[in-house]
C-alpha positions in Angstrom: 0.0 0.0 0.0 1.0 3.6 -0.3 0.5 7.1 1.0 -0.8 8.2 -2.4 -3.8 10.5 -2.5 -6.2 10.0 -5.5 -8.4 13.0 -6.3 -11.3 13.0 -8.7 -12.6 16.6 -9.4 -15.7 16.7 -11.5 -17.1 19.8 -13.1 -20.6 20.5 -14.6 -20.2 23.4 -17.0 -23.0 26.0 -17.4 -24.9 25.5 -20.7 -22.7 26.3 -23.7 -19.6 26.7 -21.6 -18.1 23.1 -21.7 -15.3 23.9 -24.2 -14.3 27.1 -22.4 -14.3 25.4 -18.9 -12.3 22.5 -20.3 -9.7 24.9 -21.7 -9.5 26.8 -18.4 -8.9 23.5 -16.6 -6.2 22.5 -19.1 -4.4 25.7 -18.2 -3.9 24.4 -14.7 -2.0 21.2 -15.9 1.5 22.6 -16.7 2.2 24.1 -13.2 0.7 21.1 -11.4 3.0 18.8 -13.4 6.0 20.9 -12.1 5.0 20.2 -8.4 7.4 17.5 -7.1 4.6 15.5 -5.4 2.4 15.4 -8.5 2.2 11.9 -9.9 -0.7 12.5 -12.3 -2.8 15.6 -13.1 -5.0 15.1 -16.2 -8.2 16.8 -17.2 -10.6 14.7 -19.3 -14.0 15.0 -20.8 -16.7 12.3 -20.9 -17.2 10.3 -24.0 -19.8 7.7 -25.0 -19.5 4.0 -24.9 -22.1 1.2 -24.6 -19.8 -0.4 -22.0 -19.6 2.7 -19.8 -23.1 4.2 -19.4 -22.8 5.7 -16.0 -23.6 9.2 -15.1 -21.1 11.9 -14.1 -20.3 15.5 -14.6 -18.9 15.8 -18.2 -15.4 17.1 -17.2 -13.2 15.3 -14.7 -9.7 15.9 -13.4 -7.8 12.7 -12.4 -5.1 13.5 -9.9 -2.6 11.5 -8.0 -0.5 13.1 -5.3 2.4 11.5 -3.3 0.8 12.3 0.0 -2.0 14.3 1.8 0.3 17.2 2.7 1.2 17.7 -1.0 -2.4 17.5 -2.1 -3.5 20.0 0.4 -0.6 22.3 -0.5 -1.6 22.1 -4.1 -5.2 23.1 -3.2 -3.9 26.2 -1.5 -1.8 27.4 -4.4 -2.9 30.8 -5.6 -3.8 29.6 -9.1 -6.1 26.9 -7.7 -7.8 29.1 -5.2 -8.3 31.8 -8.0 -9.6 29.2 -10.4 -12.4 28.1 -8.0 -13.2 31.7 -7.1 -13.4 32.8 -10.7 -14.8 29.8 -12.5 -16.8 28.0 -9.9 -17.9 30.3 -7.0 -18.6 33.4 -9.1 -22.2 33.9 -10.2 -21.0 34.3 -13.8 -18.4 31.4 -13.5 -18.2 28.7 -16.1 -19.0 25.8 -13.8 -22.6 25.3 -12.7 -21.5 22.7 -10.1 -18.4 20.8 -9.1 -17.5 17.8 -6.9 -14.0 17.2 -5.5 -13.3 13.9 -3.7 -10.1 12.2 -2.5 -9.4 8.5 -2.1 -6.7 6.2 -0.7 -5.6 2.7 -1.6 -5.1 1.9 2.1 -7.7 -0.7 3.3 -7.6 0.3 7.0 -10.9 1.6 8.5 -12.8 0.4 5.5 -16.2 -0.9 6.5 -17.2 -2.4 3.2 -18.5 -5.9 2.8 -15.8 -8.6 2.3 -16.0 -10.4 -1.0 -14.5 -13.7 -1.8 
């Protein structure tokens, strides 16, 4: 197991703003990739497949950080704070809604049913 932190950040753009929001999120990638603790930081957009018919917001960041401290430091960087203020929290922002969640691959304190 590891201390890695996996982040999934989903974004629902305002109507007609999907391409613009996607480009704004792409602008965050280069600096994040320069952070020593960044393992992966990739913005993606949902595509269709008969084998993956689940529901989600149409734009998703897939992030992996070396540890919680590094993830939290990234979230406090000026450009990240300003992105959320400008594009998510502002009344005229590009995102109608967003959902940021983090995960671990550590099994401890996991109260799920046991399979097998």
